C-alpha positions in Angstrom: 67.1 25.4 39.6 65.6 26.1 43.4 62.3 24.0 43.9 60.2 27.1 42.7 61.8 27.8 39.6 61.0 23.3 39.1 57.5 23.8 40.1 57.2 27.2 37.9 58.4 25.4 34.9 56.7 22.6 35.0 53.6 24.6 36.2 54.3 26.5 32.7 54.6 23.7 30.6 51.5 22.1 32.1 49.6 25.0 30.9 50.9 24.3 27.3 50.5 21.2 26.5 47.3 22.0 28.5 46.8 24.8 25.3 47.8 22.8 23.1 46.4 19.4 23.3 42.7 21.9 23.7 44.0 23.4 20.1 44.6 20.1 18.4 40.9 18.6 20.4 39.3 21.7 18.7 41.1 21.6 14.6 40.3 17.5 14.8 37.2 15.2 15.3 37.4 12.9 18.4 37.2 9.0 17.3 33.5 8.7 19.0 32.4 12.1 17.0 33.8 10.5 13.5 31.8 6.6 14.3 28.8 8.1 14.7 29.0 10.9 11.9 30.2 7.5 9.5 26.3 5.5 11.6 24.8 8.0 10.7 25.5 8.7 7.0 25.6 4.8 6.8 21.6 5.2 8.3 21.2 7.6 5.8 22.9 5.8 2.8 21.1 2.6 3.4 17.6 4.6 3.6 18.3 6.7 0.4 19.1 3.3 -1.3 16.0 1.2 -0.3 13.5 4.5 -1.6 15.0 3.7 -4.6 14.6 0.7 -5.0 11.0 0.9 -3.6 10.5 3.5 -6.5 12.6 0.7 -8.7 9.7 -1.8 -8.3 7.3 1.2 -8.3 8.0 1.5 -12.0 8.8 -1.3 -13.2 5.6 -2.7 -11.9 3.7 0.5 -13.8 5.4 0.0 -16.8 4.3 -3.8 -16.7 1.7 -3.3 -15.8 0.4 -0.7 -18.9 2.5 -2.7 -21.3 0.0 -5.2 -20.5 -2.3 -3.5 -20.9 -1.2 -2.3 -24.0 -0.7 -5.7 -25.5 -4.3 -6.0 -24.6 -5.4 -3.2 -27.1 -3.6 -4.0 -29.6 -4.9 -7.7 -30.1 -8.0 -6.4 -29.6 -7.1 -3.8 -32.5 -5.6 -7.1 -34.5 -8.8 -9.0 -33.7 -11.4 -6.1 -34.8 -8.8 -5.6 -37.7 -9.6 -9.4 -39.1 -12.6 -10.0 -38.9 -13.5 -6.8 -40.7 -10.9 -8.2 -43.1 -12.8 -11.3 -43.6 -16.2 -9.4 -43.4 -14.7 -7.3 -47.1 -13.3 -10.9 -48.3 -16.4 -12.2 -48.3 -18.5 -9.3 -49.3 -16.0 -9.2 -52.3 -16.6 -13.4 -52.9 -20.0 -13.0 -52.6 -20.4 -10.1 -55.4 -18.1 -12.1 -57.7 -20.0 -14.7 -57.4 -23.2 -12.8 -58.1 -21.6 -10.7 -61.0 -20.5 -14.4 -62.1 -24.1 -15.7 -62.1 -25.6 -12.8 -63.4 -23.2 -13.2 -66.4 -23.2 -16.8 -66.7 -27.6 -16.4 -66.5 -26.8 -13.7 -69.6 -24.5 -16.1 -71.8 -27.8 -18.4 -71.2 -29.9 -15.9 -72.4 -28.1 -14.5 -75.4 -27.4 -17.9 -76.6 -31.1 -19.0 -77.0 -31.4 -15.7 -78.1 -28.4 -16.9 -80.6 -30.8 -19.1 -84.1 -28.6 -21.7 -84.4 -26.8 -22.6 -87.7 -26.3 -26.0 -87.5 
């Protein structure tokens, strides 16, 4: 092989290798681009996680506040019901005592009106 043929062959092989390298670079992602993409994805995921945690904390605080408010309202209603029941019970006792006193008075009046047999 002559020098000119060897140079032509070397030029052609170099051109084919460069073309193949360019095609491979187009087909595959460079390592630095891949690492950059991974870092961006990791940052995005971390941001999303932080948002979710913040949202969860806010919801827990809201639920806790609502639960405490409802428990306070429930206790207030229980107290009002207890008061009303006690008031009703006292009223019924008073009515019963008054009726008992009225019946006792009636019995005494009727006993005084009856002639004694002895």
